[in-house]
All heavy atoms as an XYZ file, in Angstrom:
747
protein
N     -70.262   -131.301     13.390
C     -69.628   -130.301     12.560
C     -70.174   -128.928     12.913
O     -71.358   -128.750     13.078
C     -69.966   -130.597     11.098
C     -68.774   -130.948     10.278
S     -69.188   -131.107      8.527
C     -69.285   -132.854      8.377
N     -69.293   -127.950     12.963
C     -69.763   -126.584     13.169
C     -69.327   -125.751     11.971
O     -68.459   -126.132     11.213
C     -69.185   -126.006     14.460
O     -67.783   -125.933     14.362
N     -69.927   -124.609     11.784
C     -69.594   -123.760     10.636
C     -70.649   -122.702     10.473
O     -71.318   -122.329     11.418
N     -70.816   -122.256      9.262
C     -71.796   -121.228      8.980
C     -73.197   -121.670      9.339
O     -73.504   -122.853      9.348
N     -74.076   -120.722      9.671
C     -75.438   -121.072     10.077
C     -76.196   -121.775      8.958
O     -76.187   -121.343      7.815
C     -76.079   -119.727     10.401
C     -75.216   -118.702      9.761
C     -73.851   -119.300      9.638
N     -76.823   -122.894      9.295
C     -77.665   -123.601      8.354
C     -76.965   -124.541      7.401
O     -77.633   -125.227      6.642
N     -75.650   -124.589      7.389
C     -74.956   -125.470      6.454
C     -75.180   -126.951      6.774
O     -75.141   -127.776      5.874
C     -73.461   -125.165      6.412
C     -73.052   -123.895      5.681
C     -71.548   -123.719      5.720
C     -73.539   -123.898      4.251
N     -75.426   -127.268      8.043
C     -75.650   -128.671      8.415
C     -76.783   -129.279      7.607
O     -76.717   -130.420      7.176
C     -75.978   -128.815      9.914
C     -74.882   -128.386     10.845
C     -74.958   -126.904     11.196
O     -75.881   -126.186     10.725
O     -74.069   -126.443     11.920
N     -77.854   -128.508      7.393
C     -79.024   -129.022      6.684
C     -78.782   -129.166      5.181
O     -79.578   -129.796      4.494
C     -80.227   -128.100      6.913
O     -79.982   -126.833      6.344
N     -77.684   -128.608      4.669
C     -77.399   -128.674      3.240
C     -76.413   -129.779      2.856
O     -76.151   -129.978      1.671
C     -76.862   -127.325      2.752
C     -77.820   -126.140      2.870
C     -77.130   -124.851      2.444
C     -79.071   -126.372      2.054
N     -75.868   -130.486      3.847
C     -74.932   -131.571      3.551
C     -75.639   -132.620      2.704
O     -76.787   -132.988      2.958
C     -74.352   -132.179      4.850
C     -73.521   -133.421      4.552
C     -73.505   -131.138      5.578
N     -74.957   -133.082      1.669
C     -75.455   -134.045      0.674
C     -76.550   -133.473     -0.219
O     -77.247   -134.221     -0.901
C     -75.924   -135.347      1.329
C     -74.766   -136.139      1.917
O     -73.670   -136.109      1.313
O     -74.942   -136.767      2.970
N     -76.699   -132.153     -0.230
C     -77.645   -131.472     -1.119
C     -76.844   -130.719     -2.191
O     -75.684   -130.364     -1.990
C     -78.499   -130.461     -0.340
C     -79.295   -131.053      0.794
C     -80.401   -131.978      0.303
O     -81.041   -131.717     -0.705
N     -80.592   -133.073      1.020
N     -77.491   -130.449     -3.328
C     -76.848   -129.647     -4.367
C     -76.972   -128.178     -3.979
O     -78.059   -127.701     -3.668
C     -77.494   -129.891     -5.740
C     -77.341   -131.357     -6.149
C     -76.851   -128.985     -6.791
C     -78.055   -131.720     -7.426
N     -75.830   -127.482     -3.989
C     -75.809   -126.067     -3.634
C     -75.126   -125.261     -4.735
O     -74.417   -125.813     -5.582
C     -75.102   -125.808     -2.288
C     -73.634   -126.210     -2.349
C     -75.828   -126.507     -1.149
C     -72.818   -125.744     -1.158
N     -75.368   -123.964     -4.700
C     -74.696   -123.028     -5.589
C     -73.887   -122.074     -4.718
O     -74.393   -121.564     -3.721
C     -75.733   -122.250     -6.409
O     -75.096   -121.290     -7.218
N     -72.632   -121.864     -5.088
C     -71.743   -120.985     -4.333
C     -71.283   -119.857     -5.254
O     -70.801   -120.112     -6.358
C     -70.513   -121.761     -3.804
C     -69.566   -120.833     -3.062
C     -70.933   -122.926     -2.934
N     -71.455   -118.624     -4.795
C     -70.905   -117.464     -5.493
C     -69.654   -117.048     -4.721
O     -69.722   -116.804     -3.512
C     -71.903   -116.287     -5.544
C     -73.238   -116.716     -6.152
C     -71.291   -115.109     -6.294
C     -73.186   -117.135     -7.584
N     -68.537   -116.983     -5.410
C     -67.276   -116.631     -4.754
C     -67.013   -115.130     -4.864
O     -67.639   -114.435     -5.665
C     -66.098   -117.408     -5.379
O     -65.981   -117.035     -6.757
C     -66.299   -118.913     -5.260
N     -66.073   -114.662     -4.065
C     -65.732   -113.238     -4.067
C     -65.202   -112.765     -5.419
O     -65.308   -111.589     -5.747
C     -64.687   -112.927     -2.998
C     -65.249   -113.036     -1.603
O     -66.448   -112.962     -1.397
N     -64.371   -113.243     -0.630
N     -64.639   -113.690     -6.210
C     -64.130   -113.297     -7.523
C     -65.175   -113.462     -8.630
O     -64.870   -113.383     -9.810
C     -62.838   -114.035     -7.867
C     -62.984   -115.549     -7.844
O     -64.067   -116.054     -7.515
O     -61.986   -116.231     -8.173
N     -66.447   -113.699     -8.246
C     -67.547   -113.701     -9.199
C     -67.825   -115.034     -9.874
O     -68.574   -115.081    -10.840
N     -67.255   -116.117     -9.383
C     -67.507   -117.429     -9.974
C     -68.765   -118.038     -9.372
O     -69.104   -117.784     -8.225
C     -66.313   -118.355     -9.726
C     -65.059   -117.840    -10.391
C     -63.830   -118.609     -9.971
N     -63.900   -119.969    -10.485
C     -63.149   -120.961    -10.033
N     -62.280   -120.768     -9.069
N     -63.266   -122.165    -10.548
N     -69.478   -118.865    -10.165
C     -70.660   -119.590     -9.694
C     -70.339   -121.068     -9.802
O     -70.209   -121.607    -10.906
C     -71.877   -119.229    -10.545
C     -73.127   -119.954    -10.093
O     -73.130   -120.654     -9.083
N     -74.193   -119.801    -10.843
N     -70.195   -121.721     -8.655
C     -69.829   -123.138     -8.610
C     -70.982   -123.915     -8.008
O     -71.490   -123.560     -6.944
C     -68.526   -123.337     -7.812
C     -67.403   -122.517     -8.469
C     -68.164   -124.812     -7.726
C     -66.126   -122.458     -7.698
N     -71.396   -124.967     -8.701
C     -72.525   -125.794     -8.289
C     -72.022   -127.199     -8.013
O     -71.226   -127.750     -8.792
C     -73.606   -125.830     -9.399
C     -74.732   -126.778     -9.032
C     -74.138   -124.437     -9.670
N     -72.455   -127.792     -6.904
C     -72.053   -129.159     -6.586
C     -72.751   -129.662     -5.334
O     -73.535   -128.940     -4.713
N     -72.441   -130.895     -4.969
C     -73.022   -131.526     -3.780
C     -72.138   -131.204     -2.581
O     -70.942   -131.530     -2.583
C     -73.132   -133.057     -3.974
C     -73.691   -133.708     -2.720
C     -73.977   -133.386     -5.193
N     -72.725   -130.562     -1.567
C     -71.980   -130.223     -0.352
C     -71.663   -131.501      0.413
O     -72.559   -132.224      0.842
C     -72.789   -129.270      0.529
C     -72.132   -128.852      1.840
C     -70.830   -128.090      1.591
C     -73.080   -128.025      2.679
N     -70.371   -131.785      0.574
C     -69.948   -132.987      1.297
C     -69.461   -132.685      2.703
O     -69.482   -133.545      3.573
C     -68.848   -133.716      0.516
C     -69.370   -134.430     -0.697
C     -70.415   -135.427     -0.271
C     -70.898   -136.310     -1.362
N     -71.967   -137.204     -0.920
N     -69.020   -131.464      2.936
C     -68.547   -131.121      4.269
C     -68.102   -129.678      4.355
O     -67.960   -128.992      3.338
N     -67.888   -129.223      5.598
C     -67.436   -127.864      5.854
C     -66.805   -127.839      7.236
O     -66.929   -128.791      8.011
C     -68.597   -126.867      5.763
C     -69.702   -127.131      6.740
C     -69.711   -126.513      7.982
C     -70.713   -128.024      6.433
C     -70.718   -126.771      8.890
C     -71.726   -128.290      7.336
C     -71.728   -127.661      8.570
N     -66.111   -126.758      7.557
C     -65.497   -126.638      8.876
C     -65.870   -125.308      9.520
O     -66.694   -124.565      8.990
C     -63.977   -126.829      8.794
C     -63.269   -125.758      7.971
O     -63.899   -124.734      7.617
O     -62.078   -125.942      7.684
N     -65.260   -125.007     10.672
C     -65.604   -123.812     11.430
C     -65.242   -122.529     10.695
O     -65.791   -121.480     10.994
C     -64.948   -123.840     12.822
C     -63.443   -123.737     12.811
C     -62.729   -125.057     12.580
O     -63.349   -126.076     12.313
N     -61.414   -125.036     12.684
N     -64.346   -122.591      9.698
C     -63.986   -121.410      8.912
C     -64.830   -121.326      7.635
O     -64.560   -120.510      6.764
C     -62.508   -121.450      8.549
N     -65.833   -122.171      7.527
C     -66.740   -122.269      6.379
C     -66.005   -122.631      5.092
O     -66.439   -122.300      4.000
C     -67.581   -120.986      6.192
O     -68.019   -120.509      7.467
C     -68.832   -121.256      5.366
N     -64.847   -123.296      5.221
C     -64.243   -123.927      4.056
C     -65.192   -125.053      3.675
O     -65.681   -125.769      4.554
C     -62.864   -124.512      4.387
C     -61.878   -123.448      4.828
O     -61.738   -122.419      4.193
N     -61.207   -123.710      5.932
N     -65.500   -125.212      2.392
C     -66.457   -126.235      2.008
C     -65.875   -127.197      0.978
O     -64.979   -126.840      0.211
C     -67.780   -125.640      1.473
C     -67.560   -124.840      0.205
C     -68.458   -124.781      2.518
C     -68.866   -124.382     -0.436
N     -66.386   -128.418      0.999
C     -65.999   -129.450      0.046
C     -67.217   -129.769     -0.797
O     -68.279   -130.107     -0.262
C     -65.508   -130.720      0.766
C     -64.316   -130.405      1.656
C     -65.165   -131.802     -0.255
C     -63.916   -131.540      2.576
N     -67.057   -129.654     -2.120
C     -68.124   -129.977     -3.060
C     -67.712   -131.191     -3.879
O     -66.554   -131.306     -4.284
C     -68.393   -128.811     -4.020
C     -68.904   -127.517     -3.422
C     -69.031   -126.465     -4.504
C     -70.228   -127.728     -2.730
N     -68.660   -132.077     -4.145
C     -68.426   -133.219     -5.021
C     -69.285   -133.047     -6.267
O     -70.295   -132.342     -6.235
C     -68.789   -134.519     -4.299
C     -68.227   -135.747     -4.996
O     -67.360   -135.596     -5.881
O     -68.651   -136.872     -4.653
N     -68.871   -133.672     -7.349
C     -69.609   -133.597     -8.619
C     -69.870   -132.139     -9.003
O     -70.951   -131.783     -9.447
C     -70.932   -134.360     -8.526
C     -70.788   -135.808     -8.143
C     -72.127   -136.480     -7.892
O     -73.151   -136.033     -8.451
O     -72.144   -137.446     -7.122
N     -68.863   -131.296     -8.825
C     -69.064   -129.864     -9.018
C     -68.704   -129.410    -10.430
O     -67.960   -130.077    -11.152
C     -68.249   -129.076     -7.992
O     -66.873   -129.259     -8.218
N     -69.280   -128.271    -10.789
C     -68.960   -127.615    -12.050
C     -69.123   -126.108    -11.870
O     -69.862   -125.652    -11.015
C     -69.839   -128.130    -13.198
C     -71.294   -127.931    -12.975
N     -72.068   -128.822    -12.264
C     -72.130   -126.932    -13.360
C     -73.319   -128.386    -12.229
N     -73.382   -127.238    -12.876
N     -68.383   -125.372    -12.680
C     -68.498   -123.917    -12.674
C     -69.380   -123.508    -13.839
O     -69.239   -124.008    -14.952
C     -67.130   -123.257    -12.818
C     -67.205   -121.745    -12.847
C     -65.864   -121.071    -13.007
O     -64.828   -121.755    -13.042
O     -65.855   -119.824    -13.094
N     -70.298   -122.589    -13.589
C     -71.149   -122.038    -14.639
C     -70.566   -120.688    -15.042
O     -70.472   -119.771    -14.229
C     -72.587   -121.888    -14.157
C     -73.222   -123.238    -13.933
C     -74.659   -123.126    -13.558
N     -75.239   -124.472    -13.459
C     -76.440   -124.722    -13.012
N     -77.225   -123.730    -12.624
N     -76.883   -125.958    -12.951
N     -70.198   -120.591    -16.316
C     -69.584   -119.371    -16.839
C     -70.603   -118.673    -17.728
O     -71.028   -119.224    -18.746
C     -68.303   -119.697    -17.644
C     -67.668   -118.412    -18.168
C     -67.321   -120.481    -16.781
N     -71.001   -117.475    -17.333
C     -72.029   -116.707    -18.043
C     -71.389   -115.770    -19.052
O     -70.279   -115.284    -18.855
C     -72.882   -115.912    -17.053
C     -73.700   -116.802    -16.159
C     -73.163   -117.357    -15.000
C     -75.011   -117.127    -16.497
C     -73.918   -118.194    -14.195
C     -75.772   -117.967    -15.693
C     -75.215   -118.490    -14.553
O     -75.949   -119.324    -13.772
N     -72.121   -115.514    -20.135
C     -71.648   -114.651    -21.202
C     -72.847   -113.964    -21.843
O     -73.939   -114.525    -21.883
C     -70.905   -115.495    -22.243
O     -70.694   -114.772    -23.430
N     -72.636   -112.771    -22.373
C     -73.715   -112.076    -23.073
C     -73.811   -112.531    -24.526
O     -74.810   -112.285    -25.183
C     -73.507   -110.550    -23.037
O     -72.234   -110.242    -23.602
C     -73.596   -110.019    -21.617
N     -72.793   -113.233    -25.020
C     -72.768   -113.647    -26.427
C     -73.079   -115.123    -26.622
O     -73.585   -115.514    -27.667
C     -71.404   -113.332    -27.023
C     -71.124   -111.848    -27.031
C     -69.802   -111.545    -27.640
C     -69.658   -110.043    -27.701
N     -68.400   -109.531    -27.448
N     -72.759   -115.957    -25.645
C     -72.963   -117.400    -25.747
C     -73.813   -117.857    -24.579
O     -73.987   -117.137    -23.607
C     -71.619   -118.130    -25.695
C     -70.650   -117.745    -26.772
C     -69.308   -118.429    -26.593
O     -69.180   -119.290    -25.712
O     -68.383   -118.086    -27.330
N     -74.292   -119.077    -24.659
C     -75.016   -119.643    -23.530
C     -74.073   -119.912    -22.369
O     -72.864   -119.698    -22.458
N     -74.624   -120.403    -21.291
C     -73.833   -120.705    -20.099
C     -72.970   -121.932    -20.364
O     -73.465   -122.972    -20.794
C     -74.754   -120.958    -18.888
C     -73.945   -121.330    -17.662
C     -75.612   -119.733    -18.610
N     -71.675   -121.792    -20.139
C     -70.764   -122.928    -20.252
C     -70.618   -123.563    -18.881
O     -70.595   -122.862    -17.862
C     -69.396   -122.484    -20.743
C     -69.384   -121.965    -22.147
C     -67.976   -121.559    -22.563
O     -67.135   -121.253    -21.729
N     -67.735   -121.557    -23.856
N     -70.516   -124.890    -18.848
C     -70.313   -125.589    -17.583
C     -68.967   -126.303    -17.632
O     -68.774   -127.215    -18.432
C     -71.451   -126.571    -17.330
C     -72.788   -125.864    -17.191
C     -73.832   -126.744    -16.586
O     -73.879   -126.884    -15.371
N     -74.679   -127.328    -17.422
N     -68.063   -125.874    -16.778
C     -66.734   -126.455    -16.697
C     -66.693   -127.466    -15.555
O     -66.928   -127.103    -14.400
C     -65.684   -125.369    -16.467
C     -65.700   -124.187    -17.449
C     -64.699   -123.133    -17.022
C     -65.411   -124.680    -18.851
N     -66.409   -128.715    -15.856
C     -66.395   -129.771    -14.846
C     -65.195   -129.588    -13.919
O     -64.059   -129.442    -14.374
C     -66.352   -131.167    -15.514
C     -66.241   -132.259    -14.468
C     -67.583   -131.373    -16.381
N     -65.453   -129.602    -12.605
C     -64.401   -129.453    -11.597
C     -64.217   -130.716    -10.769
O     -63.158   -130.948    -10.219
C     -64.730   -128.279    -10.658
C     -64.910   -126.920    -11.319
C     -65.394   -125.899    -10.310
C     -63.633   -126.456    -11.987
N     -65.275   -131.529    -10.625
C     -65.205   -132.749     -9.820
C     -65.216   -132.434     -8.334
O     -65.970   -131.585     -7.868
N     -64.353   -133.094     -7.561
C     -64.223   -132.829     -6.128
C     -63.492   -131.505     -5.970
O     -62.399   -131.320     -6.523
C     -63.451   -133.960     -5.444
C     -63.386   -133.915     -3.930
C     -64.781   -134.064     -3.327
C     -62.469   -134.993     -3.408
N     -64.076   -130.566     -5.214
C     -63.553   -129.202     -5.194
C     -63.661   -128.617     -3.797
O     -64.679   -128.786     -3.132
C     -64.360   -128.351     -6.190
C     -63.670   -127.115     -6.680
C     -62.610   -127.193     -7.572
C     -64.085   -125.863     -6.261
C     -61.989   -126.048     -8.042
C     -63.472   -124.719     -6.726
C     -62.423   -124.813     -7.612
O     -61.804   -123.684     -8.072
N     -62.626   -127.915     -3.380
C     -62.605   -127.255     -2.072
C     -62.592   -125.746     -2.294
O     -61.830   -125.242     -3.109
C     -61.368   -127.676     -1.254
C     -61.414   -129.175     -0.980
C     -61.285   -126.881      0.052
C     -60.153   -129.723     -0.351
N     -63.465   -125.044     -1.561
C     -63.510   -123.580     -1.639
C     -63.209   -123.033     -0.251
O     -63.869   -123.408      0.725
C     -64.878   -123.074     -2.114
C     -65.255   -123.714     -3.448
C     -64.869   -121.550     -2.233
C     -66.654   -123.377     -3.910
N     -62.225   -122.153     -0.161
C     -61.884   -121.532      1.124
C     -63.016   -120.628      1.591
O     -63.622   -119.905      0.797
C     -60.603   -120.712      0.994
C     -59.356   -121.557      0.854
C     -58.141   -120.677      0.678
N     -58.101   -119.599      1.638
C     -57.165   -119.438      2.560
N     -56.187   -120.298      2.643
N     -57.199   -118.421      3.385
N     -63.285   -120.677      2.867
C     -64.367   -119.893      3.446
C     -64.227   -118.399      3.228
O     -65.218   -117.701      3.032
N     -62.989   -117.892      3.218
C     -62.801   -116.451      3.036
C     -63.012   -116.010      1.584
O     -62.982   -114.823      1.286
C     -61.443   -115.985      3.550
C     -60.262   -116.642      2.844
O     -60.479   -117.517      1.981
O     -59.109   -116.278      3.166
N     -63.259   -116.966      0.684
C     -63.532   -116.634     -0.716
C     -65.009   -116.833     -1.072
O     -65.389   -116.714     -2.221
C     -62.655   -117.477     -1.649
C     -62.698   -116.987     -3.077
O     -62.822   -115.795     -3.335
N     -62.625   -117.903     -4.019
N     -65.855   -117.122     -0.081
C     -67.272   -117.383     -0.340
C     -68.091   -116.131     -0.047
O     -67.995   -115.553      1.025
C     -67.776   -118.556      0.528
C     -67.067   -119.839      0.114
C     -69.291   -118.705      0.408
C     -67.372   -121.034      1.014
N     -68.925   -115.724     -1.023
C     -69.855   -114.611     -0.823
C     -71.230   -115.115     -0.445
O     -71.837   -114.629      0.496
C     -69.981   -113.770     -2.095
O     -68.810   -113.063     -2.345
N     -71.760   -116.094     -1.222
C     -73.121   -116.588     -1.019
C     -73.148   -118.099     -1.199
O     -72.530   -118.634     -2.118
C     -74.101   -115.952     -2.043
C     -74.118   -114.438     -1.910
C     -75.499   -116.527     -1.895
C     -74.878   -113.739     -3.019
N     -73.896   -118.776     -0.324
C     -74.184   -120.208     -0.471
C     -75.692   -120.357     -0.493
O     -76.386   -119.816      0.361
C     -73.610   -121.034      0.705
C     -74.025   -122.489      0.592
C     -72.099   -120.915      0.769
N     -76.202   -121.069     -1.499
C     -77.642   -121.258     -1.591
C     -77.993   -122.657     -2.045
O     -77.248   -123.289     -2.804
N     -79.135   -123.141     -1.568
C     -79.649   -124.443     -1.989
C     -80.179   -124.321     -3.415
O     -80.746   -123.308     -3.787
C     -80.763   -124.870     -1.043
C     -81.243   -126.274     -1.254
C     -82.257   -126.691     -0.195
O     -82.655   -125.851      0.621
O     -82.631   -127.866     -0.204
N     -79.986   -125.369     -4.210
C     -80.438   -125.363     -5.602
C     -81.694   -126.214     -5.723
O     -81.741   -127.325     -5.212
C     -79.328   -125.933     -6.477
C     -79.298   -125.528     -7.925
C     -78.999   -124.045     -8.059
C     -78.248   -126.302     -8.675
N     -82.703   -125.703     -6.398
C     -83.935   -126.440     -6.656
C     -83.692   -127.338     -7.864
O     -83.562   -126.851     -8.995
C     -85.073   -125.459     -6.919
C     -86.415   -126.126     -7.138
O     -86.456   -127.236     -7.704
O     -87.428   -125.534     -6.741
N     -83.633   -128.664     -7.645
C     -83.306   -129.616     -8.714
C     -84.257   -129.522     -9.897
O     -83.832   -129.506    -11.050
C     -83.338   -131.056     -8.184
C     -82.214   -131.351     -7.220
O     -81.175   -130.677     -7.294
O     -82.375   -132.276     -6.399
N     -85.558   -129.460     -9.630
C     -86.544   -129.429    -10.710
C     -86.438   -128.153    -11.529
O     -86.463   -128.191    -12.764
C     -87.956   -129.571    -10.147
C     -88.259   -130.947     -9.613
C     -89.680   -131.046     -9.066
O     -90.566   -130.314     -9.554
O     -89.880   -131.859     -8.156
N     -86.332   -127.020    -10.860
C     -86.218   -125.746    -11.565
C     -84.925   -125.700    -12.370
O     -84.921   -125.287    -13.535
C     -86.277   -124.578    -10.580
C     -86.137   -123.185    -11.180
C     -87.250   -122.906    -12.185
C     -86.124   -122.144    -10.085
N     -83.826   -126.140    -11.781
C     -82.540   -126.122    -12.452
C     -82.560   -127.027    -13.688
O     -82.032   -126.661    -14.739
C     -81.433   -126.550    -11.491
C     -80.053   -126.287    -12.046
O     -79.774   -125.119    -12.405
O     -79.263   -127.245    -12.144
N     -83.191   -128.201    -13.579
C     -83.268   -129.131    -14.711
C     -84.118   -128.573    -15.847
O     -83.910   -128.919    -17.014
C     -83.818   -130.472    -14.245
N     -85.073   -127.704    -15.530
C     -85.947   -127.152    -16.564
C     -85.310   -125.987    -17.323
O     -85.821   -125.571    -18.354
C     -87.273   -126.701    -15.949
O     -87.087   -125.534    -15.171
N     -84.188   -125.465    -16.818
C     -83.520   -124.346    -17.485
C     -82.733   -124.834    -18.694
O     -82.060   -125.860    -18.632
C     -82.562   -123.641    -16.523
C     -83.174   -122.946    -15.320
C     -82.071   -122.417    -14.423
C     -84.099   -121.832    -15.751
N     -82.814   -124.097    -19.765
C     -82.005   -124.385    -20.956
C     -80.771   -123.481    -20.876
O     -80.774   -122.358    -21.390
C     -82.825   -124.117    -22.219
C     -82.171   -124.613    -23.479
C     -81.977   -126.120    -23.495
O     -82.914   -126.847    -23.155
O     -80.854   -126.560    -23.827
N     -79.719   -123.974    -20.201
C     -78.542   -123.150    -19.927
C     -77.859   -122.664    -21.202
O     -77.298   -121.573    -21.234
C     -77.556   -123.901    -19.045
C     -78.034   -124.179    -17.616
C     -77.011   -125.034    -16.870
C     -78.299   -122.891    -16.874
N     -77.931   -123.438    -22.278
C     -77.285   -123.031    -23.526
C     -77.970   -121.826    -24.158
O     -77.394   -121.153    -25.009
C     -77.262   -124.192    -24.512
O     -78.581   -124.566    -24.857
N     -79.203   -121.533    -23.721
C     -79.949   -120.394    -24.256
C     -79.872   -119.151    -23.363
O     -80.271   -118.074    -23.778
C     -81.420   -120.781    -24.443
C     -81.641   -121.922    -25.416
C     -81.180   -121.586    -26.825
O     -81.413   -120.443    -27.266
O     -80.574   -122.457    -27.467
N     -79.391   -119.314    -22.136
C     -79.325   -118.183    -21.201
C     -78.148   -117.270    -21.528
O     -77.066   -117.736    -21.870
C     -79.184   -118.677    -19.761
C     -80.386   -119.362    -19.143
C     -80.042   -119.828    -17.740
C     -81.584   -118.438    -19.118
N     -78.377   -115.986    -21.413
C     -77.331   -114.989    -21.607
C     -77.298   -114.099    -20.371
O     -78.329   -113.815    -19.776
C     -77.621   -114.104    -22.821
C     -77.848   -114.840    -24.121
C     -76.538   -115.375    -24.683
N     -76.680   -115.902    -26.027
C     -76.961   -117.177    -26.297
N     -77.163   -118.024    -25.336
N     -77.044   -117.594    -27.536
N     -76.135   -113.662    -19.998
C     -76.021   -112.775    -18.852
C     -74.612   -112.276    -18.694
O     -73.651   -112.907    -19.149
N     -74.483   -111.143    -18.061
C     -73.162   -110.591    -17.776
C     -72.498   -111.411    -16.675
O     -73.157   -111.781    -15.700
C     -73.260   -109.133    -17.316
C     -73.690   -108.202    -18.400
N     -72.836   -107.752    -19.375
C     -74.894   -107.651    -18.677
C     -73.477   -106.957    -20.198
N     -74.754   -106.876    -19.795
N     -71.205   -111.698    -16.813
C     -70.496   -112.358    -15.706
C     -70.529   -111.460    -14.472
O     -70.561   -110.229    -14.594
C     -69.062   -112.505    -16.245
C     -69.186   -112.376    -17.733
C     -70.366   -111.481    -17.981
N     -70.519   -112.069    -13.292
C     -70.485   -111.295    -12.061
C     -69.143   -110.617    -11.894
O     -68.107   -111.169    -12.282
C     -70.765   -112.201    -10.861
C     -72.149   -112.820    -10.784
C     -72.209   -113.798     -9.618
C     -73.203   -111.754    -10.632
N     -69.156   -109.446    -11.313
C     -67.906   -108.744    -11.035
C     -67.411   -109.177     -9.664
O     -68.190   -109.557     -8.799
C     -68.150   -107.245    -11.071
C     -68.540   -106.785    -12.454
C     -68.670   -105.301    -12.535
C     -69.101   -105.002    -13.961
N     -68.977   -103.686    -14.358
N     -66.095   -109.121     -9.468
C     -65.544   -109.486     -8.154
C     -66.051   -108.573     -7.044
O     -66.363   -107.409     -7.285
C     -64.027   -109.315     -8.329
C     -63.806   -109.311     -9.803
C     -65.063   -108.794    -10.429
N     -66.102   -109.120     -5.832
C     -66.453   -108.331     -4.656
C     -65.227   -107.512     -4.266
O     -64.117   -108.038     -4.187
C     -66.856   -109.253     -3.485
C     -67.084   -108.462     -2.220
C     -68.092   -110.045     -3.864
N     -65.428   -106.226     -4.070
C     -64.308   -105.351     -3.693
C     -64.472   -104.981     -2.230
O     -65.501   -104.451     -1.825
C     -64.266   -104.092     -4.578
C     -64.066   -104.496     -6.033
C     -63.168   -103.144     -4.109
C     -64.173   -103.359     -7.009
N     -63.447   -105.260     -1.422
C     -63.489   -104.984      0.018
C     -62.886   -103.634      0.308
O     -61.958   -103.203     -0.224
C     -62.757   -106.054      0.808
C     -63.390   -107.395      0.688
N     -64.480   -107.761      1.420
C     -63.091   -108.445     -0.102
C     -64.816   -109.000      1.113
N     -64.000   -109.433      0.189
């Protein structure tokens, strides 16, 4: 498989993806292609708010087009499990403007 640099080492790992429209999607990287289109399994979107805790919307098997990806990062399982997402507050990300 070819694609973005370093993605090979993240296959079957939990990753966090920030999209150009400001969404944060977390899931298990199952595959990708030369255009950095990615396939996530067991995925969910984390929706941030300044008034409520983080909501997690279940997406399941999910494909994200490479041209809509801003950032891909590995997720630390232990650190993520220790977070109380219902207590976190934050402004939603704004879309990337080209």
